[in-house]
N, C-alpha and C positions, 0 to 999 in steps of 0.2 A: 503493501501500499505507501504510497507515495506520499510524502509528508506537508503538511497546509502550504510549508515555504515553495515545495516541488511545483505546486499544483495550479501556486500562485503564479511561478516564474510561466508555467511551459501552456500557462492562460493567455499569458501576455497583459492583465488586467491592466499596468500600469504602463502608461506611456513617457512619460516624463519624471527627472526623478522629485519633484514637489508633489507630484501626483502621488509617487510612488512612497515616499516621506507620509504623507497624509493615512496612506491606506496601512503602512505599516506599523504606524500610530493606532487607528485603528487597534489595527488584530490586537495590539499588546495591551489596550485597554479593554478588551473584552472582555472581561472577568468571569461572565457566564459561558463565552463559551470554550476558553478554557480552563475553568474548573469544574466545571459542571455536565459535562458532556467526556468525559476521560474517567478511563478506568483502569488501574495497576490491580496487575495477579505478587502478589509476595513484594507488596512495593516497599522500596529502604531511600533512603535520601542520603546525598552529601552536601554538605557545606565546604564551598572551597572558599577560603584566602588569598589574596592575591599580597605580592610584595609591597612593599611601600610607596614603591614606584607608582606601581597603579592603581595601588589600595586609594592614595589620599590627591590623586591625578585631578584636575581643574579643567583640561584642555577639550577641544571639541572629537580630536579625536577618540578619548578614553573608550567609549563604548565597543569603538572597533576592535579595539584590542582587547574587551574584553570577549567579544563576539569569536573573536579566531582562536584566543584560549581558550576556551568554551569547545571550541570547534575540534581543536589539536587534541583537547580531553578524553570530547566521548569518539573521536578515532581512533586515539589509542586503546582507549576499552575495547573498541568494538575487536579490533584486531586482540586484544589479548581473548576474551570471549566467543569469537567467534570465528576466528582464523579467517578464513576464506569465503566464510556462508555470506551471500545474499541476503542473512535474514538481520530482522533492523531491532535496536531494542528500545520500547516504548517510553519518552523522557519526556520531560516537561520542565524545563532550566528555566530559571527567576531571577534575573538581577536586581539586589538590592545597595542601596546607599549606606545604610544604617540611620539615615536624620546626623551625618554627619561626627557621632560618635564613631563607629565602627569601618566609615572607608567602603568601599563598593567592597561588596562579596556576592556569593552565587550561591543561590541554593535547586538541584536537581533531586528530581523525583525520578527515578527510575523501579522496572519492572526487574525481578527475579529474572535471570532465566530458568527454564526450568535443569537443568543439569549441570547449576549451580549450588551449592547450600547457601544461607545467607553469609557465615563468617567468608568461605572461599570468595564470596561476591564480593566484601568490605573490603578484604586485602588486597582483589582489583581495583578494584575505584581509590583507593588513596593511591596506589602505583602509579596507574594512569596520570591519575592528579596533580604528582610529583614531577613526573614527567613534562610538564607543560611550560612555560615560558617562565610565567608569571606566579605560578602556585608555589605557595611553602606550605602551607597547613591544609587539613580537612578532616571533619568531623561526617562518621557515618555514622546513623541510627536507620534501623529499621523501623519503619510505621506502623505503628496501632491504631492510630486515629485519623487516618488520609482526609476526613472530612475538616477535622479541626487546623491542621497541618494546612489545606489548603485558604484557610481562612486565616490564614500566618500568615500565607504569603503576600495576599492582596493589598497586607493591610502601608504602603509603600506606593503605590499604582495610582498616579494623578498627571495628568496630563501634562504639567508644567516638570515632571521628570521624565532625567531621561533612563530611569529602572525602570522593569518593568519583568515582561516575558520574554525574552531572546526563542522570536517568533523565529530565526535560523536553524536554531541549537534545539527545536521539540520536535518528536514525533508519536503521533499517537493512532489509534485504533480504535478508535470514534466511534460509541454507542449507538 
């Protein structure tokens, strides 16, 4: 199944950069789409912390570098989990700023693959995050209250913010 990002690209919904920015912001802001229509089998969450250079960055390119770092993390994880398979890991990636206290960081909810235990997968998540350019630490926890956690993830999403759902790195199995 194609990710929403691939679907948007293949349909060529956006014709110019301003329209692309508007559609991406609308997608990023649509909490109901991102949180109510997704489900995860054996969900696990990783909170990835960036180095100080990226964590407290204020420039325009900060979100691009965060998205690239998340892409590198997820590609590395896929290589470790599925080797050369075309199977996709179900994932929802959210970027937060911590309201100036914690700096930029990312939360990613992922589905645990059937062939791995939670502890094996936690180990792979941590090592994949640490192989990224800006990743300095991670916290991996199994999720038992998925609905409550999804509510926690929506706390910083606002139209003025650079944070929200990382559309490029979120892949779903919509219900």
